[in-house]
C-alpha positions in Angstrom: -113.1 154.8 86.7 -112.7 151.1 85.9 -109.0 151.4 86.3 -109.3 153.3 89.6 -111.8 150.8 91.0 -109.3 148.0 90.2 -106.5 149.7 92.1 -104.8 151.6 89.3 -103.2 154.8 90.6 -102.6 157.4 87.8 -100.1 159.2 89.9 -98.0 156.0 90.3 -98.7 154.1 87.1 -96.0 151.5 87.8 -97.3 150.6 91.3 -98.2 146.9 91.7 -97.6 146.4 88.0 -96.7 142.8 87.3 -95.8 143.0 83.5 -93.5 145.2 81.4 -96.1 145.6 78.6 -95.5 148.8 76.6 -92.5 150.9 75.9 -90.2 152.2 78.6 -89.7 155.9 79.1 -87.3 157.1 76.3 -85.3 159.1 78.8 -84.1 155.8 80.3 -82.0 155.3 77.2 -80.1 158.7 77.2 -76.4 158.6 77.8 -75.8 160.4 81.2 -74.1 163.4 79.5 -77.2 164.0 77.3 -79.6 163.5 80.1 -77.8 165.9 82.3 -77.6 168.6 79.7 -81.1 168.3 78.1 -82.2 171.7 76.8 -78.8 173.2 77.6 -77.0 172.7 74.3 -75.4 175.8 72.9 -74.1 174.7 69.5 -72.7 171.8 67.5 -70.1 171.3 64.8 -69.0 168.7 62.3 -65.3 168.1 63.1 -64.8 165.8 60.1 -67.0 163.4 58.0 -68.9 161.2 60.5 -67.8 163.1 63.6 -69.9 165.7 65.4 -69.5 167.6 68.7 -72.3 169.2 70.7 -71.3 171.7 73.4 -73.5 172.5 76.4 -73.7 175.8 78.4 -72.4 173.7 81.4 -69.2 173.1 79.5 -70.0 169.4 78.9 -69.3 168.0 75.4 -70.7 165.0 73.6 -68.9 163.6 70.6 -70.9 161.5 68.1 -69.4 159.1 65.6 -71.9 158.2 62.9 -71.4 154.9 61.1 -73.4 153.5 58.1 -75.8 150.7 59.0 -78.5 148.8 57.2 -82.3 148.7 57.4 -82.3 144.9 57.6 -79.7 143.5 60.0 -78.8 140.0 61.4 -79.0 139.4 65.1 -75.2 138.8 65.0 -74.6 142.3 63.5 -76.8 143.9 66.2 -74.9 142.1 68.9 -71.6 143.4 67.4 -73.0 146.9 67.5 -73.8 146.3 71.2 -70.3 145.1 71.8 -68.8 148.3 70.3 -71.2 150.4 72.4 -70.2 148.4 75.6 -66.5 148.8 74.8 -66.5 152.5 74.1 -69.8 154.2 75.0 -70.9 152.6 78.3 -73.5 150.6 76.3 -75.3 153.6 74.7 -75.9 154.1 71.0 -78.8 155.2 68.7 -80.1 154.5 65.2 -80.9 157.5 63.0 -84.0 157.7 60.8 -81.8 156.8 57.8 -80.5 153.6 59.4 -77.1 155.0 60.5 -75.7 154.1 63.9 -74.5 156.8 66.2 -72.0 156.1 69.0 -71.7 158.9 71.6 -68.7 159.5 73.9 -68.1 162.4 76.4 -64.4 162.9 75.8 -62.5 163.9 72.7 -59.7 161.4 73.3 -62.2 158.5 73.0 -63.2 159.4 69.4 -60.2 158.1 67.5 -60.0 154.7 69.3 -63.8 154.3 68.5 -63.3 155.2 64.8 -60.4 152.7 64.5 -62.4 150.0 66.1 -65.4 150.6 63.8 -63.4 150.7 60.6 -61.4 147.6 61.5 -64.5 145.5 61.4 -65.2 144.1 58.0 -67.3 141.4 56.3 -65.6 138.3 54.9 -65.8 139.9 51.4 -63.7 142.9 52.6 -66.4 145.6 52.9 -66.8 147.7 56.0 -69.4 146.7 58.5 -69.5 150.2 60.1 -68.0 152.8 57.7 -67.8 156.2 59.4 -69.3 159.1 57.5 -72.7 160.3 56.3 -72.7 163.9 57.7 -72.8 167.4 56.3 -72.5 168.2 52.6 -72.4 164.6 51.4 -74.6 161.6 51.1 -75.9 159.8 54.1 -77.5 156.3 54.1 -80.4 155.6 51.7 -83.7 155.2 53.5 -85.7 152.4 51.8 -88.7 150.1 52.0 -89.1 146.3 52.1 -88.5 145.2 48.6 -88.5 141.5 47.5 -87.5 140.4 51.0 -90.6 141.3 52.9 -93.3 142.9 50.8 -96.0 141.5 48.6 -96.4 144.3 46.0 -92.8 145.5 45.1 -91.9 146.4 41.6 -88.2 146.3 42.5 -86.0 145.2 45.3 -85.1 147.5 48.1 -81.9 146.2 49.7 -80.4 145.3 46.4 -80.5 148.6 44.5 -79.7 150.5 47.7 -76.5 148.4 48.3 -75.5 148.9 44.6 -76.2 152.6 44.7 -74.3 153.2 47.9 -71.4 151.3 46.5 -71.0 153.8 43.7 -71.7 156.7 46.1 -69.5 155.4 48.9 -66.8 158.1 48.4 -69.4 160.8 49.0 -70.6 159.0 52.2 -67.0 159.3 53.5 -66.4 162.8 52.2 -68.2 166.2 52.2 -67.4 167.5 48.7 -71.0 168.3 47.6 -72.5 171.8 47.6 -75.1 170.7 50.2 -76.3 167.5 51.8 -78.0 165.2 49.4 -80.7 162.7 50.3 -81.4 159.5 48.3 -84.4 157.4 49.0 -86.0 154.2 47.6 -89.6 153.0 47.5 -90.3 149.7 45.9 -93.8 150.6 44.5 -96.1 153.5 44.0 -97.6 153.1 47.5 -94.3 154.8 48.6 -93.7 153.8 52.2 -90.3 155.4 51.4 -89.7 159.2 51.2 -89.3 159.4 47.5 -91.8 162.2 47.0 -89.4 164.7 48.5 -85.8 163.5 48.1 -83.0 165.0 46.1 -82.7 161.7 44.2 -85.4 159.0 44.4 -85.5 155.4 43.2 -89.1 154.2 42.7 -90.3 150.7 41.8 -93.0 150.9 39.1 -95.5 148.3 37.8 -96.5 148.9 34.2 -99.1 146.1 33.8 -102.5 145.6 35.5 -103.1 142.6 37.8 -103.7 139.2 36.4 -107.0 137.6 37.4 -106.8 134.0 38.4 -110.5 133.3 37.9 -110.3 129.7 39.2 -109.4 130.9 42.7 -110.9 134.4 43.1 -114.2 133.2 44.7 -112.5 130.7 47.0 -109.6 132.9 48.1 -111.0 136.4 48.3 -113.7 138.6 49.6 -114.7 140.0 46.3 -116.4 143.2 47.7 -113.2 144.0 49.6 -111.0 143.6 46.4 -113.4 145.9 44.5 -113.6 148.5 47.3 -109.8 148.5 47.6 -109.3 149.9 44.1 -108.7 153.7 44.3 -109.7 154.3 40.6 -112.8 152.0 40.5 -111.0 149.8 37.9 -112.4 146.5 39.2 -116.0 145.2 38.9 -117.6 141.9 39.6 -118.0 139.3 36.8 -119.4 135.9 36.3 -117.0 133.3 34.8 -117.7 129.8 33.6 -114.9 127.3 34.3 -115.3 123.6 33.5 -119.0 123.9 33.2 -119.3 125.6 36.5 -120.2 129.3 37.0 -117.9 131.1 39.4 -117.9 134.6 40.8 -114.9 136.6 39.7 -113.8 140.1 38.8 -112.8 142.1 35.7 -110.1 144.8 35.5 -110.6 147.9 33.4 -106.9 148.2 32.2 -107.3 151.8 31.1 -108.2 152.9 34.7 -105.7 150.8 36.6 -102.8 152.7 38.2 -100.9 149.5 39.1 -100.9 150.2 42.9 -101.5 146.6 44.0 -104.2 147.4 46.6 -106.4 144.7 45.1 -103.7 142.1 45.5 -103.4 143.1 49.2 -107.1 142.1 49.5 -107.0 139.2 47.1 -104.0 136.9 46.4 -105.7 135.7 43.2 -104.9 139.2 41.6 -101.1 139.0 41.3 -99.4 142.1 39.9 -95.7 141.4 39.7 -94.3 140.9 36.2 -90.7 140.3 35.1 -90.9 142.6 32.0 -93.5 145.1 33.3 -91.8 145.9 36.6 -88.9 148.3 36.8 -87.5 151.5 38.2 -88.4 155.2 37.8 -85.8 157.9 38.8 -87.1 161.1 40.4 -85.1 164.2 41.4 -85.3 167.6 42.9 -87.3 167.1 46.1 -86.6 168.3 49.6 -88.3 168.8 52.9 -86.3 171.7 54.4 -87.3 175.4 54.2 -83.7 176.5 53.8 -83.1 179.0 50.9 -86.3 177.9 49.2 -89.6 176.2 50.0 -90.0 172.4 50.2 -90.3 170.7 46.8 -91.7 167.6 45.4 -89.5 165.2 43.4 -90.0 165.2 39.6 -89.7 162.1 37.3 -86.5 162.4 35.3 -86.2 158.8 34.0 -89.5 157.2 33.1 -88.3 153.5 33.2 -85.3 151.4 33.8 -85.4 147.6 33.9 -84.6 145.5 37.0 -81.1 144.3 36.5 -80.4 142.2 39.6 -78.0 141.9 41.4 -76.2 145.1 40.7 -78.7 147.4 38.8 -76.0 148.9 36.5 -78.3 151.2 34.5 -79.9 152.6 37.7 -76.6 153.2 39.5 -75.0 154.8 36.4 -77.8 157.4 36.1 -77.5 158.2 39.9 -73.8 158.5 39.8 -73.9 160.8 36.8 -76.4 163.1 38.4 -74.4 163.4 41.6 -71.1 164.1 39.8 -72.7 166.8 37.6 -74.4 168.4 40.6 -71.2 168.4 42.6 -69.4 170.1 39.8 -72.0 172.6 38.7 -74.1 173.7 41.7 -73.3 176.6 44.0 -72.4 176.2 47.7 -75.5 175.4 49.9 -77.7 174.7 46.8 -79.7 171.6 46.9 -80.1 169.5 43.7 -83.6 170.8 43.0 -82.6 174.4 43.6 -79.7 173.9 41.2 -82.0 172.4 38.5 -84.4 175.3 38.8 -81.6 177.9 38.6 -80.1 176.5 35.4 -83.5 175.3 34.1 -84.7 171.7 33.9 -83.9 171.6 30.2 -80.2 172.2 31.0 -80.5 169.7 33.8 -81.4 167.0 31.4 -78.6 168.0 29.0 -75.9 168.1 31.6 -77.0 164.8 33.2 -77.3 163.2 29.7 -80.9 162.2 30.4 -83.4 161.6 27.6 -86.5 163.7 27.8 -89.9 162.4 26.7 -93.6 163.4 27.0 -93.8 161.0 30.0 -91.7 163.5 32.0 -93.9 166.6 31.6 -95.0 167.8 35.1 -98.6 168.7 34.4 -100.0 168.2 38.0 -102.0 171.4 38.7 -104.6 170.4 41.2 -106.2 173.4 43.1 -104.3 172.2 46.2 -101.1 172.8 44.2 -101.8 176.5 44.5 -103.8 176.8 47.7 -102.3 174.4 50.3 -99.5 175.7 52.5 -96.4 173.8 51.4 -94.1 175.4 53.8 -93.8 176.9 57.3 -92.3 180.1 55.9 -94.4 183.0 57.0 -96.7 184.5 54.4 -98.6 187.9 54.5 
């Protein structure tokens, strides 16, 4: 009623509006061919790696060229993307959820000039700015988190390992030789704002040491009750500390209960968690989201720890490359990595991928929800 009394008309929300606060309607950003054929598409095909065609019941076609991008981009690179879109696509393009860039044209004869333009653009070091690929039974871009650039609790970098991993997997980005599509993800800590819990191959940053307590600053920098309440395992409790003859309020960490999540550091900068030797990478495998062939699956830990080896992470990339090559050679058509591992047995998976097995890798999670929660949209009687 307050809005109506002030002159707001819900039937004409933009009437007399003097600001552009809030997002515009997403339909304003559709290319005309897509807007004109919404809900009329009959089928789509992958013509070759990186190129798709969608055909409408009206006879209209839209050709999509997918190019690899990056999660963190400079303004200059985004302006160059806009230049390509202005030149070939009437200014329209879109980002995918995995940080690829899709340029859409409405005529087949526009596809090759677009591809040539994209692949002619290179960085000073010689690498492609916009490599075309990432479709079908291959590897698309790696979705990842913030890493050392823009996060306060990472156990590994994000952009660094992703760049190194995509360099060794680049041929499979440009090709479709795999049995099925393969999704790789990275999260730089256990809080997992990346999709590593359900990816074919997942790179997970892992802290192995509890937070250090800087007693001299806890009381002056932190709300101690917040730091205590932030701990999901109740591993932190208040403690009185004497420093230079003065008694200060501080906290104590029960190391055996700590799961190294970094929540306390989020609340209290005097509880730093990062450690050069303690931080590193866990490799997980076998997860997926889709219901195709089998139910969705959670990823399983297959390598318990690898050190951070900036700038190229050779141990991590070698493990990932080996897994992909063995999967490509051994799996059946349409079989996802986890389905292949379950068919041959996880013991054989470790043997074929030359991975060392230890007691740290035993999957013993059997919460009641493991059996009772619906994990799929597949119909059950």
